[in-house]
C-alpha positions in Angstrom: 17.5 7.8 -23.1 14.5 7.5 -21.8 13.0 8.0 -19.1 11.0 3.8 -18.6 14.4 3.3 -18.6 15.7 4.9 -15.8 12.4 4.5 -13.9 12.3 0.4 -14.3 16.0 0.3 -12.7 14.8 2.7 -10.1 11.3 0.5 -9.3 13.9 -3.1 -9.5 16.3 -1.6 -7.2 14.1 -0.6 -4.8 12.4 -4.2 -5.1 15.6 -5.9 -4.3 17.1 -4.1 -1.6 13.6 -4.4 -0.1 13.9 -8.3 -0.6 17.6 -8.2 0.0 16.7 -7.0 3.7 13.5 -9.7 4.3 16.3 -12.3 3.2 18.6 -10.9 5.7 15.5 -11.3 8.6 14.9 -14.9 7.7 18.6 -15.5 7.6 18.2 -14.4 11.2 15.2 -15.7 12.3 16.3 -19.4 10.4 19.9 -19.8 11.9 19.7 -17.9 15.1 16.5 -18.9 16.4 15.7 -22.1 14.5 12.3 -20.6 12.8 11.1 -20.3 9.8 13.4 -22.5 7.2 10.5 -22.5 4.9 9.9 -19.3 4.4 13.6 -18.4 4.2 13.7 -21.1 1.5 11.4 -19.3 -0.9 11.7 -15.6 -0.4 15.6 -16.8 -1.1 14.2 -17.8 -4.1 12.3 -14.9 -5.0 15.1 -12.4 -4.3 17.0 -14.4 -6.4 14.6 -14.4 -9.5 14.8 -10.2 -8.6 17.6 -10.1 -8.6 18.0 -11.5 -12.2 15.8 -8.9 -13.5 17.9 -6.3 -11.5 21.2 -7.1 -12.9 19.0 -7.1 -16.7 17.6 -3.7 -16.4 21.0 -2.3 -14.3 22.7 -3.4 -17.5 20.5 -2.0 -19.7 21.0 1.5 -18.4 24.7 1.5 -18.2 24.9 0.4 -21.8 22.8 3.6 -22.6 24.1 5.8 -20.3 27.6 4.1 -21.3 29.1 3.7 -18.1 32.7 2.5 -17.4 33.2 -0.9 -16.4 34.1 -0.2 -12.7 30.7 1.9 -11.9 29.1 -0.4 -13.7 30.3 -3.6 -11.7 29.6 -1.4 -8.6 25.5 -1.0 -9.5 25.3 -4.6 -10.5 27.3 -6.0 -7.4 24.8 -3.5 -5.5 21.9 -5.8 -5.5 24.0 -8.3 -3.3 25.0 -6.0 0.1 22.2 -4.8 2.3 21.0 -1.7 2.1 23.5 -0.9 -0.5 20.7 -0.1 -3.4 19.3 2.0 -1.5 22.1 4.9 -2.1 23.6 3.1 -5.4 19.9 3.9 -7.1 20.1 7.7 -5.7 23.6 8.5 -7.0 22.5 6.9 -10.0 19.5 8.8 -10.7 21.1 12.1 -10.3 24.0 10.7 -12.7 21.3 9.7 -15.5 18.5 12.2 -14.7 20.4 15.3 -17.2 21.1 12.3 -19.8 16.6 11.7 -20.4 15.1 13.3 -23.1 11.3 13.8 -22.6 10.8 11.9 -26.4 8.8 14.7 -28.0 9.0 15.5 -31.6 11.3 18.4 -32.6 10.4 21.2 -34.7 12.0 21.3 -37.6 12.7 24.6 -38.6 12.1 26.2 -42.2 
């Protein structure tokens, strides 16, 4: 597996997790203080699009790493739980790191 598969998953995990925290803050302001309804709408739509991209990258990584269905499901759902993606991303990176090949050609022996 190439390192780029893990890298793009990690980037989207962080971006999705941060956007989910921003969305939670916006929801507190919208429903708690009746402020920022327009901002909440924009942030929720941006988070939704980023979450779909996260799902694609996480599924790609899971299929290449040959994860069982339960682990893949947990990684996919972690983008919906505030702060969970930070912890799951760290664990996934540790698990997938040994599977990464550097991509350099191997010299054949005569």
